[in-house]
Legacy VTK file of the C-alpha trace (Angstrom):
# vtk DataFile Version 3.0
C-alpha trace
ASCII
DATASET POLYDATA
POINTS 354 float
0.000 0.000 0.000
1.156 3.604 -0.629
2.584 5.512 2.300
2.602 9.085 3.509
6.308 9.513 4.229
6.592 13.146 5.295
4.762 16.477 5.339
6.030 20.061 5.255
3.686 22.899 6.237
4.246 26.621 5.742
2.235 29.755 6.513
2.506 33.405 5.429
4.474 35.774 7.649
1.470 37.856 8.713
0.381 36.277 12.018
-2.695 37.966 13.488
-4.458 37.158 16.791
-8.168 36.434 16.475
-8.990 39.284 18.849
-7.257 41.773 16.540
-9.172 40.492 13.510
-12.459 40.823 15.411
-11.672 44.439 16.333
-10.669 45.159 12.739
-13.938 43.738 11.352
-15.971 45.720 13.860
-14.249 48.912 12.742
-14.514 47.985 9.068
-18.252 47.230 9.156
-19.765 49.645 11.706
-23.066 49.678 9.801
-23.200 45.884 9.940
-21.932 45.138 13.440
-23.659 47.946 15.365
-26.210 46.457 17.734
-25.277 42.922 16.640
-23.028 41.881 19.502
-24.343 38.326 19.334
-23.197 38.076 15.731
-19.761 39.418 16.637
-19.473 36.760 19.347
-18.775 34.308 16.553
-15.121 35.377 16.652
-14.803 34.154 20.240
-16.923 31.058 19.635
-14.612 29.761 16.879
-11.992 28.736 19.493
-9.368 30.181 17.136
-6.483 32.011 18.779
-4.371 32.942 15.791
-4.399 33.014 11.999
-1.892 33.680 9.239
-2.807 35.957 6.322
-1.387 36.411 2.839
-1.324 40.201 3.304
-1.035 42.628 6.216
-4.337 43.105 8.024
-4.535 46.754 6.943
-4.478 45.633 3.288
-7.946 44.124 3.716
-9.352 47.491 4.731
-8.623 48.819 1.244
-10.634 48.241 -1.911
-9.076 45.654 -4.203
-10.453 44.315 -7.448
-10.813 40.599 -8.016
-7.903 40.818 -10.477
-5.663 42.448 -7.855
-6.553 39.854 -5.206
-6.046 37.002 -7.641
-2.677 38.376 -8.729
-1.612 38.271 -5.093
-2.996 34.721 -4.847
-0.773 33.545 -7.707
2.428 35.141 -6.405
1.880 34.042 -2.793
0.782 30.539 -3.791
3.963 30.036 -5.831
6.140 31.306 -2.986
4.497 29.258 -0.235
4.306 26.048 -2.259
7.913 26.453 -3.328
8.979 26.852 0.302
6.970 23.788 1.356
8.350 21.552 -1.398
11.931 22.793 -0.966
11.811 22.228 2.794
10.365 18.752 2.355
12.866 17.615 -0.280
15.798 19.063 1.658
14.802 17.238 4.843
14.451 13.955 2.923
17.672 14.640 0.948
15.606 13.853 -2.137
16.432 15.361 -5.562
13.530 17.167 -7.199
13.697 14.938 -10.267
12.771 11.912 -8.133
9.176 13.165 -7.927
7.132 11.525 -10.680
3.676 13.046 -10.170
2.444 16.247 -8.526
-1.175 16.607 -7.446
-1.892 20.299 -6.921
-4.926 21.211 -4.806
-6.484 24.658 -4.388
-9.863 26.392 -4.594
-9.199 29.971 -3.472
-7.724 31.467 -6.634
-7.473 31.014 -10.371
-4.400 30.383 -12.495
-3.870 28.949 -15.960
-1.239 27.565 -16.304
-1.945 26.083 -12.886
0.422 26.788 -10.002
2.160 23.423 -10.394
3.459 24.551 -13.799
5.130 27.546 -12.150
6.601 25.213 -9.521
7.938 22.946 -12.269
9.934 25.842 -13.674
11.040 27.238 -10.336
12.146 24.009 -8.626
13.665 22.019 -11.471
11.185 19.183 -11.323
11.414 16.203 -13.657
10.619 17.297 -17.231
8.383 14.259 -17.621
6.531 14.744 -14.336
2.784 14.153 -14.402
0.720 17.124 -13.260
-2.823 16.805 -11.911
-4.409 20.088 -10.766
-7.479 19.597 -8.545
-9.742 22.646 -8.244
-13.212 23.107 -6.770
-13.313 20.475 -4.020
-12.870 23.106 -1.323
-12.190 21.696 2.130
-12.385 18.137 0.764
-9.437 18.698 -1.563
-6.651 17.702 0.839
-8.057 14.239 1.535
-9.030 13.837 -2.124
-5.494 14.702 -3.228
-4.019 12.010 -0.998
-6.608 9.467 -2.148
-5.989 10.182 -5.848
-2.217 10.042 -5.337
-2.561 6.673 -3.604
-4.700 5.349 -6.469
-1.906 6.270 -8.882
0.834 4.808 -6.661
-0.987 1.485 -6.511
-0.641 1.296 -10.283
2.993 2.506 -10.199
4.373 1.206 -6.869
7.988 2.117 -7.657
7.110 5.829 -8.049
6.947 8.868 -5.741
4.308 11.591 -5.676
3.696 14.971 -4.102
0.348 16.304 -2.957
0.670 20.086 -2.736
-2.147 22.168 -1.309
-2.341 25.932 -0.918
-5.338 27.924 0.188
-5.280 31.700 0.558
-8.795 32.033 1.876
-8.269 35.566 3.160
-7.814 36.846 -0.402
-11.402 35.895 -1.228
-12.602 38.505 1.290
-15.063 40.863 -0.397
-15.081 44.298 1.235
-18.571 45.123 -0.084
-20.222 41.876 1.073
-22.353 42.446 4.177
-23.802 38.926 4.271
-23.716 36.727 7.348
-21.806 34.101 5.348
-19.030 36.623 4.665
-18.818 37.474 8.364
-18.618 33.778 9.279
-15.886 33.242 6.693
-14.009 36.265 8.044
-14.127 34.740 11.532
-12.809 31.328 10.434
-10.515 31.367 7.427
-6.727 31.516 7.385
-3.983 30.863 4.844
-1.364 28.142 4.473
0.317 25.590 2.228
1.453 22.006 2.587
3.525 19.493 0.641
3.021 15.772 1.276
5.469 13.114 0.066
3.877 9.768 -0.819
5.689 6.670 -2.025
4.624 3.392 -3.546
5.299 -0.054 -2.123
8.432 -0.589 -4.174
9.869 2.890 -3.737
13.128 2.945 -1.774
12.109 6.054 0.164
11.153 5.346 3.766
10.969 7.192 7.091
10.934 6.381 10.793
7.283 7.452 10.937
4.873 6.812 8.108
1.156 6.390 7.459
0.205 3.437 5.269
-2.983 4.383 3.427
-5.188 1.283 3.413
-8.248 2.398 1.423
-10.234 5.478 0.465
-13.785 6.485 -0.355
-15.681 9.294 -2.055
-19.374 10.117 -1.928
-21.497 12.934 -3.375
-25.073 13.487 -2.228
-27.762 14.488 -4.715
-29.542 17.835 -4.623
-27.055 19.422 -2.205
-25.341 21.909 -4.512
-26.355 24.863 -2.342
-24.754 23.593 0.887
-21.340 25.181 0.283
-19.248 26.677 -2.486
-18.599 29.976 -4.232
-20.883 32.537 -5.824
-18.786 34.039 -8.597
-19.577 37.704 -9.216
-18.015 40.945 -10.341
-16.257 41.297 -6.975
-14.807 37.791 -7.014
-15.560 34.661 -5.009
-18.260 35.043 -2.351
-18.549 32.156 0.075
-21.710 30.033 0.266
-22.409 28.407 3.632
-25.638 26.669 4.573
-26.565 27.293 8.196
-27.469 23.604 8.343
-23.966 22.229 7.722
-23.565 20.846 11.296
-26.932 19.054 11.158
-26.241 17.854 7.600
-22.929 16.487 8.850
-24.733 14.586 11.589
-27.283 13.198 9.129
-25.004 12.296 6.218
-21.529 11.595 7.598
-22.240 8.757 10.009
-24.021 6.317 7.652
-21.517 7.007 4.862
-18.498 6.428 7.091
-19.996 3.383 8.826
-20.734 1.801 5.427
-17.237 2.675 4.229
-15.620 1.024 7.248
-17.931 -1.984 7.115
-16.930 -2.706 3.514
-13.402 -3.171 4.814
-14.374 -5.193 7.915
-13.826 -2.302 10.309
-16.016 -0.425 12.746
-15.850 2.944 14.491
-14.315 1.251 17.539
-11.277 0.298 15.419
-10.385 3.954 14.818
-7.845 5.218 17.345
-7.771 8.844 16.212
-9.869 11.071 13.953
-7.713 13.281 11.719
-10.384 15.016 9.687
-10.802 18.558 8.418
-11.842 20.775 11.355
-14.354 23.050 9.670
-15.108 24.810 12.946
-16.072 23.915 16.520
-19.647 23.023 15.535
-18.414 20.676 12.792
-15.936 18.998 15.154
-18.690 18.561 17.755
-21.037 17.149 15.115
-18.397 14.642 13.993
-17.716 13.619 17.579
-21.399 12.890 18.157
-21.968 11.236 14.797
-18.885 9.002 14.997
-18.857 8.462 18.770
-15.419 10.018 19.120
-13.997 11.563 22.286
-12.263 14.928 22.669
-9.004 13.001 22.961
-9.557 11.407 19.561
-10.125 14.807 17.885
-7.509 16.833 19.763
-5.233 17.282 16.730
-8.145 18.766 14.804
-8.869 21.167 17.655
-5.208 22.088 18.022
-4.754 22.991 14.351
-8.055 24.892 14.295
-6.916 26.953 17.275
-3.461 27.785 15.895
-4.283 28.387 12.228
-8.044 28.654 11.666
-9.749 27.038 8.691
-7.345 26.829 5.736
-9.783 24.862 3.562
-8.111 21.857 1.867
-4.730 22.546 3.484
-6.008 22.217 7.050
-6.295 18.440 7.155
-2.672 18.123 6.017
-1.627 20.218 9.025
-3.693 17.858 11.212
-1.983 14.768 9.757
1.433 16.352 10.236
0.741 17.254 13.857
-0.236 13.646 14.613
2.814 12.218 12.808
5.118 14.367 14.970
3.269 13.767 18.236
4.376 11.750 21.262
1.228 9.658 20.898
2.315 8.271 17.532
3.048 4.552 17.667
2.917 1.752 15.065
-0.376 -0.013 14.459
-2.790 2.863 15.142
-5.678 3.068 12.687
-6.822 6.561 11.793
-9.706 7.978 9.824
-9.334 11.167 7.814
-12.353 12.725 6.107
-13.369 16.099 4.726
-16.637 17.575 3.524
-16.694 19.815 0.464
-18.829 21.394 -2.253
-21.001 19.018 -4.156
-22.052 18.323 -1.338
-19.488 15.562 -0.929
-17.120 13.756 1.403
-13.664 12.308 0.819
-12.228 9.785 3.286
-9.338 7.421 3.821
-8.202 5.007 6.509
-4.497 4.667 7.286
-2.330 2.806 9.754
0.735 4.228 11.456
4.038 2.410 11.075
LINES 1 355
354 0 1 2 3 4 5 6 7 8 9 10 11 12 13 14 15 16 17 18 19 20 21 22 23 24 25 26 27 28 29 30 31 32 33 34 35 36 37 38 39 40 41 42 43 44 45 46 47 48 49 50 51 52 53 54 55 56 57 58 59 60 61 62 63 64 65 66 67 68 69 70 71 72 73 74 75 76 77 78 79 80 81 82 83 84 85 86 87 88 89 90 91 92 93 94 95 96 97 98 99 100 101 102 103 104 105 106 107 108 109 110 111 112 113 114 115 116 117 118 119 120 121 122 123 124 125 126 127 128 129 130 131 132 133 134 135 136 137 138 139 140 141 142 143 144 145 146 147 148 149 150 151 152 153 154 155 156 157 158 159 160 161 162 163 164 165 166 167 168 169 170 171 172 173 174 175 176 177 178 179 180 181 182 183 184 185 186 187 188 189 190 191 192 193 194 195 196 197 198 199 200 201 202 203 204 205 206 207 208 209 210 211 212 213 214 215 216 217 218 219 220 221 222 223 224 225 226 227 228 229 230 231 232 233 234 235 236 237 238 239 240 241 242 243 244 245 246 247 248 249 250 251 252 253 254 255 256 257 258 259 260 261 262 263 264 265 266 267 268 269 270 271 272 273 274 275 276 277 278 279 280 281 282 283 284 285 286 287 288 289 290 291 292 293 294 295 296 297 298 299 300 301 302 303 304 305 306 307 308 309 310 311 312 313 314 315 316 317 318 319 320 321 322 323 324 325 326 327 328 329 330 331 332 333 334 335 336 337 338 339 340 341 342 343 344 345 346 347 348 349 350 351 352 353
C-alpha cells in the first residue's frame, strides 16, 4: 500500500491574533456590526487564537479588485508552495527529479497555467513529471489529493508523488459583502500551504514514521449543490455556507463512514484517532457525536483549528502532520481522515501508522 512519508507545512508571515481580527472587522463594518453583539461573538466562539494571512491586516481594509486579489494569490501561492516543497525535499535529501507526479490542490484562486506549472519551472522538477491540478473540491481537496495520489501509486508502486495544497482564503474577502456568510468566513478562514510526500510499495524512500494508506472512499449526495461553495460575481468569489452544515454532517456523515468502514471489515471502535478537516467547533462537535469520538480522539483537529483557523483543503494536512510528529504516535494505530466539500461531498481514507 502507498505511504505518507513526510509532510512540510508553511504559513505566510502575517500572524494575526483572532482578537485583533475581530476588532478590525468591527471597525470595518460599523453599519453591519452595530447592535449585533451576538453576531460578533462568533469570533470568540470559533476557538481560534491565531491566523496567518497572505497580506497585512490593513491591506484588507482597502478596496481591491478581483484581479488584484487574484494576482496576489498567484504570487503568494507560488512562494508558499515552493517553500513547502523545498523544505520537504531538503529534509528527505531527495532530488527534485525523483518526484514523478504532482497533485496540486487549491480552490481559493485562479491560475492557468496552474500553479504546479510555475513550480515545475522554479524548482527544477522532472521534465516528464505528471501534473494533476485539482480545483473546486474546497475543504475536501486535501483528503481527495491524498486518495488520488494513492490510487496512482498502486498502479505505479515504484514511483513517488507529491500532494501540494495551498489555500489563501483571506484573499477571497469581499469588502462590499455584508452577508452573514461573509462574516462567518471572516471569523474562520486563514492561509497556508502544505507538501506531502507519498511513495509506492516498491519505492526505496522510507521514514521512521509513516502512514500506510489502506483504502479510500468518495461520496457525493444528490440535490445538495447549495450547501457550500462559491458565488462568482463581479467582486470575485463570495462564500456560500448553509446554516445547516452541522446538522447535515450529523445526518449524512455517520451512515456514509460506517458503510465505508464496514466494507473493509472495520467499525468505528477500530479507529484510534480522527484526523479530519476541522471546519469549525460546531463541525468537530457534530463529527464527535456522529462518529462516537472523544475529545481526545479529535484533539489534533482542535489544536490545528486553534493555531491556524480554517485553511480549507490545506487544514487536514496540518492535522496529519501534527499527529505524525506527536508523542502519541506509535505503530499499528488506525486513523480515519475525512473532509466535507462542495457538491455536497465527502472524501475519506483510513491509514495505519508504522
